[in-house]
C-alpha positions in Angstrom: 0.0 0.0 0.0 1.4 3.4 -0.9 2.1 5.9 1.8 1.4 9.6 1.3 2.4 12.7 3.3 -0.2 15.5 3.7 -1.1 18.2 6.1 -4.5 18.9 7.7 -6.3 22.1 6.8 -9.2 24.0 8.3 -12.6 23.2 6.8 -15.3 25.2 8.7 -14.8 24.2 12.4 -13.1 20.9 11.5 -9.7 19.7 10.3 -9.6 17.9 7.0 -7.1 16.1 4.8 -7.2 15.5 1.0 -6.9 12.0 -0.3 -5.2 11.4 -3.6 -7.4 10.1 -6.4 -6.0 6.5 -6.2 -7.0 6.4 -2.5 -10.5 8.0 -2.9 -13.6 6.1 -1.6 -16.1 7.8 -3.9 -18.6 10.6 -3.3 -21.4 9.5 -0.9 -19.5 6.5 0.6 -20.0 6.3 4.3 -16.6 6.3 6.1 -15.6 5.0 9.5 -12.8 6.9 11.2 -11.2 5.2 14.3 -8.5 6.7 16.5 -6.5 4.4 18.8 -3.7 6.3 20.5 -1.7 8.0 17.7 -3.1 5.8 14.9 -6.0 7.0 12.8 -7.7 4.4 10.6 -10.0 5.4 7.7 -12.1 2.8 5.9 -15.4 2.5 4.1 -18.3 1.5 6.4 -19.1 -2.1 6.0 -22.5 -3.0 4.6 -24.7 -5.3 6.7 -25.0 -8.9 5.6 -28.4 -10.5 4.7 -28.2 -12.4 8.0 -27.7 -9.1 10.0 -30.6 -7.4 8.1 -33.0 -10.3 8.8 -31.9 -10.3 12.5 -32.6 -6.5 12.7 -36.1 -7.0 11.0 -36.9 -9.7 13.5 -35.8 -7.4 16.4 -38.1 -4.6 15.1 -41.0 -7.0 14.7 -44.2 -6.6 12.7 -46.2 -3.4 12.7 -48.7 -3.4 15.7 -51.7 -3.6 13.4 -50.2 -6.2 11.1 -49.7 -5.9 7.4 -51.8 -3.1 5.9 -53.8 -3.6 2.7 -53.6 -1.1 -0.1 -56.0 -0.1 -2.7 -54.9 -1.5 -6.1 -53.1 1.0 -8.3 -54.4 1.4 -11.8 -51.9 3.0 -14.2 -53.3 5.8 -16.4 -53.8 5.2 -20.1 -50.7 6.4 -21.9 -51.1 6.1 -25.7 -48.0 5.6 -27.7 -46.0 3.8 -25.0 
């Protein structure tokens, strides 16, 4: 893994650093930042597994009034499509 040297700069009331393009995570990616002593780790936030999502849904449980029924949706006539 390449090592870079950079300096923090002021961004509003926070400190920030710039990451080079080859180290970028992508706009909108959730990032976890961990500090342990003098070591700061930056990594993309891990996505939950299917098993974790199912466990969370079971924890939440069904709605108090059960599954709600909806009126059927009829799409409008759209000639030419």
